[in-house]
N, C-alpha and C positions, 0 to 999 in steps of 0.2 A: 482818314483817321485823325483824331485830335487828341491832345494831351488830356489826361484825367482832370487836371485842374480847370480845363476849358470846357468840360462836358456840359455844365449848366448853361454857360453862355451859348454854346453850340445848339442846345435844345431850344433856347429862347429864339435864336435866329431861325431855326427850322420851323418853329411854331409861327413865326411872323411871315412865313411863306418863302423863305430863301431856299433855293435849290440845294440839295445836300452836297452836290459837287462844288458849289460856290462857298459853302460855309467855311472851309479852312482858309480860303483866300481872304474873306471878309474879317475873320478873326485876326489875321495878320495885319490888316489895315486899321483895325480899331485901336484906339489908345487904351491905356490901362484902366482909366476911370470908367469907360463904357463897358469893358469886360467885367469889371468889378460890380457894376450896377446890374448887369444881366445875371451874373452869378448869384448875387444877393437875392434877387427876385425868385430865381429858380430854387434856391435853398429854402426860402420860406415855404414854398409849395411842398418841397420834399420833406420838410420837418412835419408838416401836417399829415402828409401821407404816411410817414413813419409812425405817427401816433395811432392811426387806424390799424396799421399792421400790428403794432404792439398790443392793441386791444384784442385782436384776433388771436395772437400768440398766447395771451393770458387765458382766453377761453379754451384753447387747445389742451391745456393740462387736465381738463375735466372730461375730455372726449377720447374716443378710441382712435380716430384718425387724426394725424398731426400735419397734414399738408396744407391746411387752410391759409395760414399766414404767408407762406411762400407764394402760394397762388395769388393772393391779394397783392402782395408786393410786386409781382410781375405785372399784374393788371394795372396797378396805379403808376408804376414806372413808365409804362407805355403811354399813359394819358398825360403826364406832366409835360409842360406846364398847363394848368387849368385856365379857363377863362376867369375873369374877375368874379363873376357871379358864382361859379362853381367853387372857386377858392374860398369865398366867404362862407358858403354853405358848409364846406368841409371843415373849415377852421372852427366855425360855431359848434358843429357836432362834436369835434374833438374836445373843445373846452367844457362841454357839459358832463364830462367824466373826470372828476377830480382825481389827481394822482394818488392821494392818500387812501382812497377806498380800496378795500381788499375783499376777497371771497364773494359771498352772495351779493353784498351791496354793490360791488363793482360790476358783477355780471348783470344785475338789474339795470344799472346806469348805462352800461354799454347797449343793452337791448332797447332801452328807451330813447337813446340818442343817435344810434348808428344810421347812416343813410343807405347802408347796404343790406339787401334782403337776406343774403347768405349769413352775414354777421348776426342779424337779428335771430335767425334760426339757431345758430350756434349758441347764442346767449341764452335762448330758451332751453336748449338741451343741457347747457351747463348749469342753469338754475335747477333743473330736475336732478342732476347729479349731486347738487348741493342740498337736496331734500327740500326744495321749495315746491311743495305739492300744488301750489296755485298755478304752476306752469304746465300741469299735466295735459289739460285740454289744448293749450297752444302747441305743445310738443306733438300731440296727435295730429294736428293739422299738417305737420311736416311730412307725414306719410303720403300726402297727395301731391308732393312736388315732382317736377320733371327732372330735377337734379338727383341722380341716383346716389351720389355720395352723401347728400343730405338725407335722402330716404333711408339709406343703410344706417347712418348715424342715429337717426330718430328711432329706428326699429331696435337698435341695440340699447338705447337709453330707456325706452318704454318697457323693455323686457328684462331690465336689470333686476337682480334680486331685491334691491332696496325698494324699487317701485312695486314689485309684486308682493312683497311682505309688508309694504307700507300702505299707501292708499289704494293699490291695485291699478292695473293699467287700464286707461280709458279707451285704448285703441281697439279697433275691430280685430278679433283674434285671427281670422282668416287672412286679412291684409298683413298683419304682423308676421305670421308664419311664412307667408309668401316672400316678404322682404328679407327675412332672416335666411331663408333657403337660398336666395340669390346673392347674399352678402359675400364678398370676397375674403372677408376676415374670418377664416374658418373656425379658429378656436373660440373666439368670443361668440360667434353665431351658434356654434354647437352647444355651448354652455346655455345660452338663452333658450334654445329649442328644448334642451333637457329640462330646464326650469319650468317650461310651459307644458311639460309632459309629452313632448314630441322629440325624443332623442333621435338624432340623425346618424349616430354611430361614429361621429368624428371625435378627435381627441379633445379633452377638456383642459383648460389652463390650470395646472396643479396649484399655483399660488393663489388663485382666486377663491374667496370664501364661498362663492356660489357653487364651486365644485364640491365643497364639503356638504352643502345642502343637498346636492344631487346624489352623491355617493353614500351619504349617511355616515360620514366619518365621525364617530361618537367622540373620539379623543379631541379632535379639533373643535367640534361643536361645544364640548364641555368647556374647553378653554375660552371660546368666544363668549359663552354664557357668563363667565366670571370676569373677563378682561376686555370685552369689546365695548363699542359705543352702545347707547341705548337701543338703537334699531337692530344692531347686530346681535345683542343679547336677546332681544325679543324673537328674532328670526331663529336663532339657535335654540331657544326654549321651545318654540313651536315644533321644530324638527325633532328635538329630543323626545318630546311627548309622543309624536307620531311613531318614533322608533322604540317606544316602551323603555326608554332610558331616561326617565324624567327627573331623577335626583338632582342633577345640576340646574334644573329649571326652577328649583325652589326659591333661590335668591331673586331671580327675575320676577317670579310671581309676587313676591313681597314688595319689590321696589318699583315695579312698572307703573306707568300712568294708568288711570282707571280704565280708559278704553282698551289698552293692551292687556290689563288684567282680565277684563271681560272677554276679550278674544281668546286668551289662554283657557279661561274657565269654560267657555263654550266648546273649545276643542276637547277638553277633558270630558265634558258631558256627552259629546258625540261619540266618543270612544266606548262609552258604556261599560267601563271596567274599572275596578278599584285601582288607585295609584297610591299605595301606602307611603311611597317616598315623599309625597307632597302633603301628607296629613297635617303635619305641624304648620306648614306654610298656609294651608287652607284655613286652619283654626285662627291663625294670626290675621289673615285677610278678613275672615268673617267678623273678627272682633274689632278691627281697626278701620275698615273701609267706610267711607262716608256715603257712597252711592248705593242705593237700594239694590240695583241690578247686580252689582259686584257681590254684595253680601248674599243675595239669593243664590248666585252662581257658586259661591264658596260653600254654602250650606248644602246645595245639591251634590257638589263634589264629595263632601263628607258623608252624606247619606249613602252614596254609591258604594263606598268601601268601609263603612263603619263596623266596628266590633262592639259587642255588648258593653265593654268598658267605656266606649266612646259615645254612647247614646246620650249621656247627660254629663257634661263636664262642667260642674258648677264651681263657685268660688272657693269651695272648701277642698277642692282636689288639686293636686299638683298640675300646674300648667293649664288649669281650667279657665274657661271663659266666664265673663260676667253672666249672671243668671238671665238677664234680659236678652243677651245675644244667644245664649244656649236655647232660649225659647223662641228665638227668631224663626227657626225652621218650622215651628208649630203654630205660632200665634197669627201669622199672616198680616201683621201690622206694618205700617210704613216705617222706614228707617229713621226718620226724624222723630216720629211719635214715640217709638219704642225706647229711644234714648232718654226721654223725659221721665220714664217710670223708674222708681228706685229698684235696685238690684234685689232679686228674691234671695232669701237666705238658704233656700234649698234648690237643688237642681230639678229641672223638669224634663221628663223623658216621655217617649211615645207610649211606654207601659202605663202611664197615667191616663191614657185616652181610652174610652170605652169603644167597643166594636160598633156601636150604633151612633157614635158621635155624641155621647153624653159624658159630662163631667162625672168622675167617679164619686166626688164628694157631694154633689148636688145636681140632680137632673135638670136640664134646660131644653127647651123646645127648639131653640135656634142656635146655630153655630156662628162664631164671629167671622163674617166675610167668607163663609164657605170653607174655613180652615179647620183642621182637626182640633178638638178641644183638649185642654191640658189643665191639670190642677197641681197644686203644691201642698204638701202636708202642713205648711205654716198657714195659720189663719190669715196673717197679714199679706200672704202672697196673693190673695184675691185683689189687692190693690196693685200688686207688682206685675202679675201676669194675667192679662185679660182672658177669661175662659168662655165668655159668651157675649152676645150683643148687649145684654143688660149690664154686665160687668164693664164692658167698654164704655157704655153710656155714663156710668158712675165716675169712671176715671177721667174721661176727656170732655164731658159736658157739664 
């Protein structure tokens, strides 16, 4: 045994080939300058190793298992001191991760610079937890590793509700389920299995938002729809619509990104039943959305549950839409084109459409792009609302 302050020098002597039983004697024979030099060299190596351990500890905060940094510390401590080539490689890798980086930027830098395969895998899974969806395919590769701890961590990450409600998991479903069933972390694994529609009967972590998605906790989902981050709001809105408790989803439908608006509208369409709680939100989306698919989806949602008073909400009615948008569901024109046409002074409704696809004011042989024809009582409306191919030609050509 040697004193703690001589540990570095002792490791340097042992690395040089000194028999461990001879190390204490040689340390007593060395002068202070030699011991100080050995200690300094060892500490340089130890500092670099500590940087790599700290990087792994940073990644752990985004993972389910937290043993990685301690395991790496034990591994590197047994290796020290390194050869000169190994030391330079380790020091160069540590320097490529600036200390000021945080969050996703730091996780990316660690993954790009680390010399350890395990740390690269952990950085990839941490990026996934931080909603870097470009890491999905790389994370799926971790399911084929021989290290079961990495395998379990990857399975938990790829089946998290944020991934499932975000880009969707790219992993093979059977492989994912098998890994989750073998995972020793029972509560997180049970939650992921339930999210995948394969409940195992195990207890669910009550504090996890994923448990609210599984159990259909309307109160908690409603709170999340109002107060959560954007992805949590979107996931809560989806589940509330599935539970026929869609009222709290109105705000999410109004404020979500176009792709998420479209996903919510398609979910409403698949349910094939009116959702009166979302009527006003659907009218707003139909009036304000820039993407044609979103406008079409909102119009289809309004058609599903419309009442006679809702069939034509023109500019003269309280809360009405602009005439051109009210006609959007009937005219079949593109979103950009229809916004160039002046607003019609009167509303247009399906009652204006003949049973044979003819305009009530004037018969036409052809319909505009196969859409039902509409007319407005105002003569000038023929310039505002295209009613046939000839009218469209006059307006746009």
